BALOBA-1460 file (C-alpha; in Angstrom, 3 decimals):
// residues 342
<rec num="1" residu="m" x="-26.551" y="-92.048" z="20.250"/>
<rec num="2" residu="i" x="-29.311" y="-93.745" z="22.214"/>
<rec num="3" residu="r" x="-31.845" y="-91.286" z="23.537"/>
<rec num="4" residu="g" x="-31.506" y="-90.502" z="27.246"/>
<rec num="5" residu="t" x="-27.791" y="-91.280" z="27.498"/>
<rec num="6" residu="w" x="-24.763" y="-89.024" z="27.692"/>
<rec num="7" residu="s" x="-21.815" y="-88.686" z="25.329"/>
<rec num="8" residu="l" x="-18.336" y="-87.186" z="25.349"/>
<rec num="9" residu="t" x="-19.529" y="-84.028" z="23.596"/>
<rec num="10" residu="e" x="-22.681" y="-83.098" z="25.550"/>
<rec num="11" residu="p" x="-22.269" y="-80.212" z="28.063"/>
<rec num="12" residu="l" x="-23.385" y="-82.092" z="31.186"/>
<rec num="13" residu="i" x="-20.854" y="-81.440" z="33.950"/>
<rec num="14" residu="p" x="-21.295" y="-78.438" z="36.281"/>
<rec num="15" residu="v" x="-18.253" y="-76.199" z="36.540"/>
<rec num="16" residu="n" x="-17.921" y="-76.465" z="40.345"/>
<rec num="17" residu="m" x="-15.659" y="-79.519" z="40.493"/>
<rec num="18" residu="p" x="-13.508" y="-78.691" z="37.441"/>
<rec num="19" residu="a" x="-12.935" y="-75.260" z="39.001"/>
<rec num="20" residu="t" x="-11.784" y="-76.983" z="42.202"/>
<rec num="21" residu="m" x="-9.378" y="-79.130" z="40.152"/>
<rec num="22" residu="v" x="-7.836" y="-75.991" z="38.648"/>
<rec num="23" residu="r" x="-7.657" y="-74.272" z="42.053"/>
<rec num="24" residu="l" x="-5.898" y="-77.319" z="43.556"/>
<rec num="25" residu="g" x="-3.382" y="-77.332" z="40.713"/>
<rec num="26" residu="v" x="-2.658" y="-73.611" z="41.080"/>
<rec num="27" residu="e" x="-2.249" y="-73.993" z="44.859"/>
<rec num="28" residu="n" x="0.391" y="-76.622" z="44.098"/>
<rec num="29" residu="g" x="2.404" y="-74.332" z="41.825"/>
<rec num="30" residu="l" x="0.860" y="-75.060" z="38.410"/>
<rec num="31" residu="q" x="-0.180" y="-72.448" z="35.870"/>
<rec num="32" residu="q" x="-3.882" y="-72.084" z="35.111"/>
<rec num="33" residu="s" x="-3.129" y="-71.700" z="31.400"/>
<rec num="34" residu="d" x="-1.279" y="-75.047" z="31.374"/>
<rec num="35" residu="l" x="-4.147" y="-76.806" z="33.135"/>
<rec num="36" residu="l" x="-6.699" y="-75.382" z="30.669"/>
<rec num="37" residu="h" x="-4.614" y="-76.201" z="27.581"/>
<rec num="38" residu="n" x="-6.827" y="-77.588" z="24.765"/>
<rec num="39" residu="t" x="-9.969" y="-77.472" z="26.937"/>
<rec num="40" residu="q" x="-11.528" y="-74.388" z="25.253"/>
<rec num="41" residu="l" x="-12.031" y="-73.023" z="28.771"/>
<rec num="42" residu="n" x="-10.802" y="-69.812" z="30.362"/>
<rec num="43" residu="g" x="-10.643" y="-68.406" z="33.859"/>
<rec num="44" residu="e" x="-13.839" y="-66.403" z="33.440"/>
<rec num="45" residu="m" x="-15.831" y="-69.510" z="32.484"/>
<rec num="46" residu="l" x="-14.634" y="-71.266" z="35.653"/>
<rec num="47" residu="t" x="-16.404" y="-68.633" z="37.769"/>
<rec num="48" residu="d" x="-19.663" y="-68.689" z="35.769"/>
<rec num="49" residu="p" x="-22.228" y="-71.023" z="37.433"/>
<rec num="50" residu="a" x="-23.963" y="-71.493" z="34.066"/>
<rec num="51" residu="t" x="-20.880" y="-73.135" z="32.536"/>
<rec num="52" residu="r" x="-21.149" y="-76.869" z="31.854"/>
<rec num="53" residu="l" x="-18.319" y="-78.998" z="30.494"/>
<rec num="54" residu="s" x="-18.433" y="-81.898" z="28.109"/>
<rec num="55" residu="y" x="-16.640" y="-85.101" z="29.066"/>
<rec num="56" residu="q" x="-14.141" y="-84.354" z="26.327"/>
<rec num="57" residu="q" x="-13.225" y="-81.090" z="28.070"/>
<rec num="58" residu="l" x="-13.150" y="-82.715" z="31.511"/>
<rec num="59" residu="l" x="-10.924" y="-85.585" z="30.362"/>
<rec num="60" residu="t" x="-8.505" y="-83.098" z="28.794"/>
<rec num="61" residu="l" x="-8.414" y="-81.075" z="32.020"/>
<rec num="62" residu="v" x="-7.862" y="-84.189" z="34.142"/>
<rec num="63" residu="n" x="-5.106" y="-85.444" z="31.827"/>
<rec num="64" residu="n" x="-3.359" y="-82.079" z="32.093"/>
<rec num="65" residu="l" x="-3.645" y="-82.182" z="35.880"/>
<rec num="66" residu="i" x="-2.384" y="-85.776" z="36.160"/>
<rec num="67" residu="k" x="0.571" y="-84.994" z="33.888"/>
<rec num="68" residu="l" x="1.612" y="-81.800" z="35.712"/>
<rec num="69" residu="y" x="0.674" y="-82.422" z="39.344"/>
<rec num="70" residu="p" x="3.637" y="-82.608" z="41.737"/>
<rec num="71" residu="g" x="3.520" y="-85.919" z="43.560"/>
<rec num="72" residu="q" x="1.290" y="-88.950" z="43.151"/>
<rec num="73" residu="t" x="-1.536" y="-88.223" z="45.576"/>
<rec num="74" residu="l" x="-3.707" y="-86.141" z="43.231"/>
<rec num="75" residu="g" x="-6.854" y="-88.233" z="43.750"/>
<rec num="76" residu="l" x="-6.564" y="-88.174" z="47.538"/>
<rec num="77" residu="d" x="-5.791" y="-84.452" z="47.576"/>
<rec num="78" residu="l" x="-8.707" y="-83.663" z="45.274"/>
<rec num="79" residu="g" x="-11.128" y="-85.822" z="47.259"/>
<rec num="80" residu="n" x="-10.097" y="-83.987" z="50.409"/>
<rec num="81" residu="a" x="-10.386" y="-80.563" z="48.711"/>
<rec num="82" residu="l" x="-13.942" y="-81.087" z="47.421"/>
<rec num="83" residu="n" x="-16.467" y="-79.825" z="49.946"/>
<rec num="84" residu="i" x="-20.241" y="-79.892" z="50.053"/>
<rec num="85" residu="n" x="-20.483" y="-76.549" z="48.206"/>
<rec num="86" residu="q" x="-19.063" y="-78.143" z="45.059"/>
<rec num="87" residu="y" x="-22.188" y="-80.325" z="44.802"/>
<rec num="88" residu="g" x="-24.458" y="-77.371" z="44.027"/>
<rec num="89" residu="m" x="-28.145" y="-77.842" z="44.845"/>
<rec num="90" residu="l" x="-27.549" y="-81.524" z="45.589"/>
<rec num="91" residu="g" x="-24.995" y="-80.508" z="48.220"/>
<rec num="92" residu="y" x="-27.507" y="-78.135" z="49.787"/>
<rec num="93" residu="a" x="-30.087" y="-80.947" z="49.912"/>
<rec num="94" residu="i" x="-27.582" y="-83.409" z="51.430"/>
<rec num="95" residu="l" x="-26.529" y="-80.854" z="54.043"/>
<rec num="96" residu="s" x="-30.142" y="-80.592" z="55.256"/>
<rec num="97" residu="c" x="-30.886" y="-84.340" z="55.462"/>
<rec num="98" residu="a" x="-31.849" y="-85.909" z="58.783"/>
<rec num="99" residu="d" x="-29.068" y="-88.508" z="58.933"/>
<rec num="100" residu="i" x="-26.262" y="-90.180" z="56.969"/>
<rec num="101" residu="r" x="-28.584" y="-92.857" z="55.527"/>
<rec num="102" residu="s" x="-30.970" y="-90.319" z="53.976"/>
<rec num="103" residu="a" x="-28.019" y="-88.269" z="52.687"/>
<rec num="104" residu="l" x="-26.586" y="-91.342" z="50.937"/>
<rec num="105" residu="q" x="-29.979" y="-92.276" z="49.500"/>
<rec num="106" residu="l" x="-30.342" y="-88.762" z="48.115"/>
<rec num="107" residu="g" x="-26.875" y="-89.016" z="46.564"/>
<rec num="108" residu="v" x="-27.746" y="-92.331" z="44.898"/>
<rec num="109" residu="k" x="-30.909" y="-90.775" z="43.453"/>
<rec num="110" residu="y" x="-29.378" y="-87.570" z="42.086"/>
<rec num="111" residu="h" x="-25.649" y="-88.302" z="41.595"/>
<rec num="112" residu="s" x="-25.968" y="-87.804" z="37.826"/>
<rec num="113" residu="l" x="-26.413" y="-84.068" z="38.470"/>
<rec num="114" residu="i" x="-22.730" y="-84.107" z="39.415"/>
<rec num="115" residu="d" x="-21.267" y="-86.800" z="37.170"/>
<rec num="116" residu="p" x="-23.284" y="-89.315" z="35.093"/>
<rec num="117" residu="a" x="-20.160" y="-91.413" z="34.422"/>
<rec num="118" residu="f" x="-20.212" y="-93.054" z="37.828"/>
<rec num="119" residu="t" x="-22.738" y="-94.673" z="40.115"/>
<rec num="120" residu="f" x="-22.538" y="-95.708" z="43.735"/>
<rec num="121" residu="e" x="-24.625" y="-97.960" z="45.909"/>
<rec num="122" residu="i" x="-25.124" y="-98.712" z="49.585"/>
<rec num="123" residu="i" x="-24.923" y="-102.389" z="50.599"/>
<rec num="124" residu="e" x="-26.235" y="-102.760" z="54.155"/>
<rec num="125" residu="q" x="-25.389" y="-105.932" z="56.081"/>
<rec num="126" residu="d" x="-25.799" y="-106.676" z="59.765"/>
<rec num="127" residu="d" x="-22.937" y="-104.807" z="61.382"/>
<rec num="128" residu="t" x="-21.210" y="-103.209" z="58.391"/>
<rec num="129" residu="t" x="-22.240" y="-101.267" z="55.300"/>
<rec num="130" residu="a" x="-20.348" y="-100.904" z="52.018"/>
<rec num="131" residu="i" x="-20.511" y="-97.613" z="50.116"/>
<rec num="132" residu="r" x="-19.459" y="-98.846" z="46.689"/>
<rec num="133" residu="l" x="-18.292" y="-97.055" z="43.534"/>
<rec num="134" residu="t" x="-18.839" y="-98.135" z="39.957"/>
<rec num="135" residu="a" x="-17.090" y="-95.923" z="37.411"/>
<rec num="136" residu="h" x="-17.829" y="-96.047" z="33.688"/>
<rec num="137" residu="i" x="-14.611" y="-94.345" z="32.600"/>
<rec num="138" residu="p" x="-12.413" y="-96.693" z="30.536"/>
<rec num="139" residu="f" x="-9.202" y="-94.639" z="30.853"/>
<rec num="140" residu="e" x="-6.989" y="-96.305" z="33.455"/>
<rec num="141" residu="p" x="-5.108" y="-93.272" z="34.948"/>
<rec num="142" residu="i" x="-8.368" y="-91.340" z="35.301"/>
<rec num="143" residu="y" x="-10.155" y="-94.375" z="36.730"/>
<rec num="144" residu="r" x="-7.484" y="-94.798" z="39.394"/>
<rec num="145" residu="m" x="-7.650" y="-91.126" z="40.281"/>
<rec num="146" residu="l" x="-11.453" y="-91.311" z="40.538"/>
<rec num="147" residu="c" x="-11.205" y="-94.258" z="42.946"/>
<rec num="148" residu="d" x="-8.958" y="-92.187" z="45.223"/>
<rec num="149" residu="v" x="-11.250" y="-89.149" z="44.920"/>
<rec num="150" residu="f" x="-14.277" y="-91.271" z="45.827"/>
<rec num="151" residu="v" x="-12.920" y="-92.803" z="49.033"/>
<rec num="152" residu="a" x="-11.243" y="-89.600" z="50.238"/>
<rec num="153" residu="n" x="-14.234" y="-87.381" z="49.473"/>
<rec num="154" residu="f" x="-16.912" y="-89.634" z="50.941"/>
<rec num="155" residu="a" x="-14.907" y="-90.033" z="54.131"/>
<rec num="156" residu="s" x="-14.221" y="-86.297" z="54.500"/>
<rec num="157" residu="l" x="-17.828" y="-85.323" z="53.716"/>
<rec num="158" residu="g" x="-19.111" y="-87.858" z="56.257"/>
<rec num="159" residu="r" x="-16.922" y="-86.342" z="58.967"/>
<rec num="160" residu="f" x="-18.089" y="-82.839" z="58.089"/>
<rec num="161" residu="l" x="-21.799" y="-83.697" z="57.945"/>
<rec num="162" residu="i" x="-21.880" y="-85.265" z="61.422"/>
<rec num="163" residu="g" x="-19.288" y="-82.958" z="62.975"/>
<rec num="164" residu="q" x="-16.876" y="-85.759" z="63.927"/>
<rec num="165" residu="p" x="-13.455" y="-85.005" z="62.359"/>
<rec num="166" residu="d" x="-11.954" y="-88.193" z="63.827"/>
<rec num="167" residu="m" x="-14.555" y="-90.566" z="62.369"/>
<rec num="168" residu="q" x="-12.937" y="-93.301" z="60.235"/>
<rec num="169" residu="p" x="-14.230" y="-96.174" z="58.077"/>
<rec num="170" residu="i" x="-13.540" y="-99.760" z="59.163"/>
<rec num="171" residu="e" x="-11.699" y="-100.537" z="55.911"/>
<rec num="172" residu="v" x="-11.020" y="-98.928" z="52.546"/>
<rec num="173" residu="h" x="-11.022" y="-101.204" z="49.472"/>
<rec num="174" residu="l" x="-9.522" y="-100.097" z="46.153"/>
<rec num="175" residu="n" x="-10.007" y="-101.791" z="42.798"/>
<rec num="176" residu="h" x="-6.467" y="-101.182" z="41.567"/>
<rec num="177" residu="p" x="-2.975" y="-102.497" z="42.365"/>
<rec num="178" residu="k" x="-1.023" y="-101.157" z="45.320"/>
<rec num="179" residu="p" x="0.693" y="-97.922" z="44.166"/>
<rec num="180" residu="d" x="4.086" y="-96.510" z="45.114"/>
<rec num="181" residu="y" x="2.419" y="-93.986" z="47.405"/>
<rec num="182" residu="a" x="0.405" y="-96.589" z="49.369"/>
<rec num="183" residu="d" x="1.710" y="-95.283" z="52.710"/>
<rec num="184" residu="q" x="0.108" y="-91.889" z="51.959"/>
<rec num="185" residu="y" x="-3.350" y="-93.404" z="52.450"/>
<rec num="186" residu="q" x="-2.638" y="-93.632" z="56.163"/>
<rec num="187" residu="q" x="-2.624" y="-89.825" z="56.300"/>
<rec num="188" residu="y" x="-6.254" y="-89.898" z="55.165"/>
<rec num="189" residu="f" x="-7.533" y="-93.101" z="56.792"/>
<rec num="190" residu="q" x="-6.546" y="-94.488" z="60.169"/>
<rec num="191" residu="c" x="-7.745" y="-97.947" z="59.144"/>
<rec num="192" residu="p" x="-6.674" y="-100.847" z="56.907"/>
<rec num="193" residu="v" x="-6.471" y="-99.907" z="53.197"/>
<rec num="194" residu="l" x="-6.645" y="-102.936" z="50.886"/>
<rec num="195" residu="f" x="-5.674" y="-102.914" z="47.197"/>
<rec num="196" residu="d" x="-6.442" y="-105.316" z="44.317"/>
<rec num="197" residu="q" x="-9.999" y="-105.599" z="45.618"/>
<rec num="198" residu="p" x="-13.046" y="-106.617" z="43.518"/>
<rec num="199" residu="r" x="-14.535" y="-103.144" z="44.008"/>
<rec num="200" residu="t" x="-13.726" y="-99.695" z="45.289"/>
<rec num="201" residu="e" x="-15.689" y="-99.132" z="48.489"/>
<rec num="202" residu="l" x="-15.706" y="-97.791" z="52.010"/>
<rec num="203" residu="i" x="-16.673" y="-100.289" z="54.721"/>
<rec num="204" residu="v" x="-18.307" y="-98.492" z="57.648"/>
<rec num="205" residu="d" x="-20.061" y="-99.440" z="60.856"/>
<rec num="206" residu="s" x="-23.780" y="-99.650" z="60.036"/>
<rec num="207" residu="s" x="-24.599" y="-97.628" z="63.144"/>
<rec num="208" residu="l" x="-23.045" y="-94.578" z="61.452"/>
<rec num="209" residu="l" x="-25.964" y="-94.463" z="59.010"/>
<rec num="210" residu="d" x="-28.312" y="-93.366" z="61.771"/>
<rec num="211" residu="l" x="-26.138" y="-90.506" z="63.031"/>
<rec num="212" residu="p" x="-27.933" y="-87.130" z="62.719"/>
<rec num="213" residu="l" x="-26.487" y="-84.399" z="60.526"/>
<rec num="214" residu="i" x="-25.531" y="-81.236" z="62.380"/>
<rec num="215" residu="m" x="-27.416" y="-78.984" z="59.924"/>
<rec num="216" residu="a" x="-30.509" y="-81.173" z="59.466"/>
<rec num="217" residu="d" x="-33.636" y="-79.268" z="58.439"/>
<rec num="218" residu="q" x="-36.501" y="-81.241" z="56.908"/>
<rec num="219" residu="a" x="-38.250" y="-78.288" z="55.251"/>
<rec num="220" residu="t" x="-35.006" y="-77.172" z="53.606"/>
<rec num="221" residu="a" x="-34.203" y="-80.755" z="52.562"/>
<rec num="222" residu="n" x="-37.615" y="-81.119" z="50.886"/>
<rec num="223" residu="m" x="-37.242" y="-77.821" z="49.048"/>
<rec num="224" residu="a" x="-33.709" y="-78.619" z="47.859"/>
<rec num="225" residu="e" x="-34.658" y="-82.125" z="46.727"/>
<rec num="226" residu="s" x="-37.546" y="-80.673" z="44.728"/>
<rec num="227" residu="q" x="-35.052" y="-78.389" z="42.993"/>
<rec num="228" residu="c" x="-32.777" y="-81.366" z="42.263"/>
<rec num="229" residu="a" x="-35.680" y="-83.261" z="40.688"/>
<rec num="230" residu="e" x="-36.543" y="-80.264" z="38.527"/>
<rec num="231" residu="i" x="-32.931" y="-79.836" z="37.364"/>
<rec num="232" residu="l" x="-32.611" y="-83.553" z="36.598"/>
<rec num="233" residu="s" x="-35.795" y="-83.602" z="34.506"/>
<rec num="234" residu="r" x="-34.602" y="-80.540" z="32.601"/>
<rec num="235" residu="l" x="-31.152" y="-81.954" z="31.891"/>
<rec num="236" residu="g" x="-32.516" y="-85.261" z="30.640"/>
<rec num="237" residu="p" x="-30.019" y="-88.126" z="31.121"/>
<rec num="238" residu="k" x="-30.618" y="-90.087" z="34.317"/>
<rec num="239" residu="e" x="-28.440" y="-93.129" z="33.654"/>
<rec num="240" residu="g" x="-25.571" y="-93.485" z="31.223"/>
<rec num="241" residu="i" x="-25.657" y="-96.194" z="28.568"/>
<rec num="242" residu="a" x="-22.647" y="-97.956" z="30.132"/>
<rec num="243" residu="a" x="-24.514" y="-98.178" z="33.447"/>
<rec num="244" residu="k" x="-27.586" y="-99.580" z="31.676"/>
<rec num="245" residu="v" x="-25.526" y="-102.284" z="29.946"/>
<rec num="246" residu="r" x="-23.855" y="-103.179" z="33.228"/>
<rec num="247" residu="r" x="-27.211" y="-103.434" z="35.004"/>
<rec num="248" residu="i" x="-28.568" y="-105.820" z="32.344"/>
<rec num="249" residu="l" x="-25.441" y="-108.008" z="32.511"/>
<rec num="250" residu="l" x="-25.718" y="-108.256" z="36.292"/>
<rec num="251" residu="q" x="-29.346" y="-109.359" z="36.262"/>
<rec num="252" residu="n" x="-28.264" y="-112.996" z="35.892"/>
<rec num="253" residu="p" x="-24.580" y="-113.206" z="36.902"/>
<rec num="254" residu="g" x="-22.653" y="-115.950" z="35.134"/>
<rec num="255" residu="h" x="-25.117" y="-116.170" z="32.241"/>
<rec num="256" residu="f" x="-24.274" y="-113.032" z="30.330"/>
<rec num="257" residu="p" x="-26.471" y="-112.237" z="27.317"/>
<rec num="258" residu="p" x="-24.744" y="-111.452" z="23.999"/>
<rec num="259" residu="v" x="-24.610" y="-107.884" z="22.754"/>
<rec num="260" residu="d" x="-27.635" y="-108.270" z="20.433"/>
<rec num="261" residu="v" x="-29.818" y="-109.392" z="23.363"/>
<rec num="262" residu="v" x="-28.609" y="-106.460" z="25.474"/>
<rec num="263" residu="a" x="-29.415" y="-104.116" z="22.585"/>
<rec num="264" residu="s" x="-32.935" y="-105.547" z="22.345"/>
<rec num="265" residu="h" x="-33.438" y="-104.921" z="26.089"/>
<rec num="266" residu="l" x="-32.536" y="-101.290" z="25.405"/>
<rec num="267" residu="a" x="-34.937" y="-101.130" z="22.420"/>
<rec num="268" residu="t" x="-32.148" y="-100.349" z="19.981"/>
<rec num="269" residu="s" x="-29.964" y="-102.059" z="17.386"/>
<rec num="270" residu="t" x="-26.615" y="-103.707" z="18.029"/>
<rec num="271" residu="r" x="-24.962" y="-101.177" z="15.738"/>
<rec num="272" residu="t" x="-26.447" y="-98.171" z="17.566"/>
<rec num="273" residu="l" x="-25.512" y="-99.607" z="20.966"/>
<rec num="274" residu="s" x="-21.941" y="-100.285" z="19.835"/>
<rec num="275" residu="r" x="-21.635" y="-96.776" z="18.409"/>
<rec num="276" residu="s" x="-23.006" y="-95.207" z="21.617"/>
<rec num="277" residu="l" x="-20.500" y="-97.114" z="23.746"/>
<rec num="278" residu="q" x="-17.687" y="-96.296" z="21.335"/>
<rec num="279" residu="e" x="-18.424" y="-92.581" z="21.749"/>
<rec num="280" residu="l" x="-17.740" y="-93.069" z="25.449"/>
<rec num="281" residu="g" x="-14.462" y="-94.838" z="24.735"/>
<rec num="282" residu="t" x="-15.755" y="-98.228" z="25.841"/>
<rec num="283" residu="s" x="-17.524" y="-101.296" z="24.440"/>
<rec num="284" residu="y" x="-19.851" y="-104.147" z="25.389"/>
<rec num="285" residu="q" x="-16.838" y="-106.481" z="25.701"/>
<rec num="286" residu="r" x="-14.950" y="-104.101" z="27.964"/>
<rec num="287" residu="i" x="-17.930" y="-103.731" z="30.319"/>
<rec num="288" residu="l" x="-18.420" y="-107.517" z="30.334"/>
<rec num="289" residu="d" x="-14.724" y="-108.081" z="31.099"/>
<rec num="290" residu="e" x="-14.886" y="-105.636" z="34.018"/>
<rec num="291" residu="i" x="-17.877" y="-107.478" z="35.504"/>
<rec num="292" residu="r" x="-16.168" y="-110.853" z="35.036"/>
<rec num="293" residu="k" x="-13.019" y="-109.521" z="36.686"/>
<rec num="294" residu="e" x="-14.957" y="-108.219" z="39.710"/>
<rec num="295" residu="m" x="-16.830" y="-111.507" z="40.101"/>
<rec num="296" residu="a" x="-13.693" y="-113.628" z="39.695"/>
<rec num="297" residu="i" x="-11.716" y="-111.673" z="42.306"/>
<rec num="298" residu="e" x="-14.687" y="-111.925" z="44.681"/>
<rec num="299" residu="y" x="-14.837" y="-115.726" z="44.294"/>
<rec num="300" residu="l" x="-11.060" y="-116.141" z="44.582"/>
<rec num="301" residu="r" x="-10.808" y="-114.004" z="47.703"/>
<rec num="302" residu="n" x="-13.882" y="-115.165" z="49.560"/>
<rec num="303" residu="s" x="-14.331" y="-118.830" z="48.667"/>
<rec num="304" residu="s" x="-12.331" y="-122.032" z="48.327"/>
<rec num="305" residu="l" x="-13.866" y="-122.909" z="44.952"/>
<rec num="306" residu="p" x="-11.431" y="-124.536" z="42.492"/>
<rec num="307" residu="i" x="-10.224" y="-122.344" z="39.622"/>
<rec num="308" residu="e" x="-12.281" y="-124.469" z="37.213"/>
<rec num="309" residu="e" x="-15.491" y="-123.617" z="39.070"/>
<rec num="310" residu="v" x="-14.617" y="-119.928" z="39.298"/>
<rec num="311" residu="a" x="-13.998" y="-119.950" z="35.537"/>
<rec num="312" residu="a" x="-17.405" y="-121.518" z="34.907"/>
<rec num="313" residu="l" x="-19.167" y="-119.057" z="37.223"/>
<rec num="314" residu="v" x="-17.885" y="-116.106" z="35.186"/>
<rec num="315" residu="g" x="-18.741" y="-117.695" z="31.845"/>
<rec num="316" residu="y" x="-15.602" y="-119.622" z="30.816"/>
<rec num="317" residu="s" x="-15.928" y="-123.328" z="30.008"/>
<rec num="318" residu="d" x="-12.166" y="-123.650" z="29.470"/>
<rec num="319" residu="p" x="-10.081" y="-122.798" z="32.595"/>
<rec num="320" residu="s" x="-6.990" y="-122.052" z="30.485"/>
<rec num="321" residu="n" x="-8.892" y="-119.360" z="28.583"/>
<rec num="322" residu="f" x="-10.069" y="-117.955" z="31.912"/>
<rec num="323" residu="r" x="-6.491" y="-117.820" z="33.217"/>
<rec num="324" residu="k" x="-5.338" y="-115.934" z="30.097"/>
<rec num="325" residu="a" x="-8.246" y="-113.512" z="30.320"/>
<rec num="326" residu="f" x="-7.714" y="-112.963" z="34.048"/>
<rec num="327" residu="r" x="-4.050" y="-112.106" z="33.517"/>
<rec num="328" residu="r" x="-5.096" y="-109.677" z="30.777"/>
<rec num="329" residu="w" x="-7.608" y="-107.996" z="33.093"/>
<rec num="330" residu="t" x="-5.444" y="-107.720" z="36.213"/>
<rec num="331" residu="g" x="-1.847" y="-108.323" z="35.173"/>
<rec num="332" residu="r" x="-1.787" y="-111.213" z="37.670"/>
<rec num="333" residu="a" x="-2.588" y="-114.939" z="37.759"/>
<rec num="334" residu="p" x="-5.720" y="-116.084" z="39.625"/>
<rec num="335" residu="s" x="-3.467" y="-117.825" z="42.164"/>
<rec num="336" residu="y" x="-2.212" y="-114.410" z="43.349"/>
<rec num="337" residu="y" x="-5.600" y="-113.648" z="44.923"/>
<rec num="338" residu="r" x="-5.986" y="-117.169" z="46.279"/>
<rec num="339" residu="k" x="-2.529" y="-117.056" z="47.911"/>
<rec num="340" residu="e" x="-3.235" y="-113.628" z="49.393"/>
<rec num="341" residu="l" x="-6.443" y="-115.005" z="50.898"/>
<rec num="342" residu="s" x="-4.541" y="-117.881" z="52.460"/>
């Protein structure tokens, strides 16, 4: 394992959110013992603030919840159930920020205190801003659930922080196919919800970023952020290895370095890098494919470039190989996204 990264077996995840998952399941008629099956957790541990879960334990818990949960809206329900208290000291710091922009910036800086397997970023444009998720979890059902949790939770927390329960994003984009329960999203968002998108993100009016938080207190925010910094330095990992690989690959989009060059950037060997990614259930090739997929969908949706040029821009000299790869990534032909755009 590369120093400074996280693995499936390290106890990194605070108990707050897993406890909320169990509570949501029980409120929907499930047995706590069934939800905790094979997790090595018990009810007492869920109430102990010192408890930290490994990713192996969390994935087992999430799999149990997905398998047993009545209905298909688990991610949306969980995102709506998570409140600011579940974010621990980071939540306390966010609650005290001056405005939405500073709260988001604080979240970007310290999100790994909550979950080092995802990152998010804020892309400000003129009139709109994208709050964008990148998840480094290679398990498809869990990834889909996390996308739903992300959009539902960020929207509900935004409403709570500014005291405007009717506030809605402009659009919600989801990086997965349209599910059977697509109409349920309208119960959470009174705005267009688009599927099969390059990325999972909330599109909001940029003016929202300057709205003051109803519990803003600069002295409290400074104190809480100092505590977050101290906790982060004590815990160690600040960026997962999958996020580091992704960042290197995106430095020069379309000209992706081979795995040995990426390893050299990380001051390690190809073998050690491959082993570290394997422990997370992913690989260099899988991360590269995800980036290529995102870029290809972006080009197909938002440009009139021929398929041959799109293929070249994501690193394929042979368009037929690109078409095969694209169908493997998305289950659809490139023309599907081009037709939808038209």
